[in-house]
N, C-alpha and C positions, 0 to 999 in steps of 0.2 A: 604105542609106547615101546621104546627100544629096550631090550634086555642086554644090549652090548656092554662090554666092560669099558669101552672108550667112547668118547663123544665123536662128533664128526671130524674134529681136528686131530684125533689120535690120542687125546688126553683122557684122563679119568673123568667120570661123570661127577656132577656137583655133589651127589649123595656120597659117592666113594671118597671124594676129597674131604668132605665134612667129617666122615667117619675116621679117616686117617688122621686128620688134625685133632679130633677129639681124643683118639687113642694116644697120639703123641703128647698132647697136653697132660693126660693122666700119667703117662710114663715120666714125663718131665717133672711133674709134682713129686712122684715117687723118688726120682733121682735126687731132688732137692731135699726132701724130708729125711730119707733114709741113708743117702750116700754122700751128702755134702757136695753134689755136683750141680752147680747153679747154672744150668743151661737155659736156653730159651728155644721156643718152637718157631722155626721159620715157616709161617703159615703158607707161603707160596709153594713150598716143597714138602711140608709135613715132616721136616727133619728137626732133630734136637741138636742145637748148636751150642758148643761150650767154648768160651774164650780161654785161651791159655794164659795163665797167670798164677792163681792160687793152685791150679792143677797144671802139671807139666805132662809132656808126652814125648815118647821116643818111638818113631815109626821105622819099621824094617821089613825086609822080606820074611815070609813065614819060616823059611829054612833056617835063617839066622835066629829068628824068634824062638824056634824050638830048642836050639842050643842054649840061648840065653835063659829060657825057662828051666832047662835041665841044670844049668849052672846054679841058678838060684835055689832050686830044690836040693841039689847035692850039698849046698852050703847051709841048708836048714833055714833059708830066708823065705819070708812070705813074698810072693810075686805081685800081689795086688791085681787090679782089674786089667784085663787084656781084651782088646777089641780085635776080632778077626774080620778080614775083608776077603772072603773066599774067592771072589772073581778075579781080584788083582793079586792074590797070593801074598798079602801083607798083614802084619800085626801092628797094633798100636798099644804100647805099654803106658798106662796112666801112672803118673808119679806125683809126689809132692811138688811144691813149687820149683820151677826151673831156677838154677843158680846162674851165675855169670859164665859158666863154662861153654854156653852156646856161642860165646864170642871167641872161643879158642879155635884158631884156624887149623891147628893140627887135628883136633877132634873133628872139625867139619870135614877135612879132607879124608880122614879115616872112614867116616860114615858115608861120605859121598861115593867113595870107591866101591862100597857094597850096597849102594842104593838105599841107605838108611839116612835118617835125619832126626833132628831135634825140632819139635814144634816151637817156634819163636813166641815169646810173650806178645800178646795182642792178636795173634793169629787164632783161627777157629779150627776146631775139630768137630766131627759129628759123632754123637753117641747113638747106639742102636735104638731104633724106634720099633714099635710093633710091626709096622709095614716093612721095614728093612729086614727084620728077623723072618717074617713070613716069606719074603722073596729070597732070603739067603744072601742078600747084598752086604749086610753088616750085622754081625752077631757078637755076643759075648763069648769069648773062648774061656775066660775066667771072669765071672761076674763080680761086681763090686761087693765087698764084705764090709757093711757099714760104711764108715768114711775112711777106712784104711787105704793108704797109698804108700808105696815104698819111697824112700828118698830118691830124688832124681839121680844123685851121684851113684847110688847103688845100682841102678839100672844101666847107667852109662858105663860103670866099671865092668859089669858083667858082659855088656855088649862088646866093649873094647877087648876084654880077655878072650872072647870067642872069635873076634876078628883076627887078633894076633895069633891065636893058636890054630887057625885054619889056613887053608891055602888060598883064602879069598884075597889076601893081600900079601904080596911078596915084599920082603924088605929090600931096600935098594942094594944092588950088587949081588942079589941072590939069583941062582939059575932058574 
């Protein structure tokens, strides 16, 4: 009997996959019951997937995210749940439903220039699962507090304010 963490093909053993899926299902139920995050478990990967719609998301580099978080705190605003992706240095701010501003080409261009984006309705994001947290792959920087999520426009406004106030984007004609 092998005590290896992986099977012959480099994947996890059946027992480990079963355990990861069981943990993900329990976490997914918790997200649904306590946080209004109606995700599903992708059993092939053991990940908790949430479709963008009733919940929106703004994704950005962690350096910009730190400034956005600071802006929200300085304004006395609640920031809501934030997912950290330590390996890629990115943060995902979960928001209320996305409005139609994701169709705004000026917003798209501003975000694109700083490697940020708005998750489009119908797309999927992945919520932290126990396996993700153990590996440090995806964690809650700011865990959900009940079902509170800030307005999408509030996070976009704070993000734009930080983009414009930094040297990340130079206005046309500036040196």
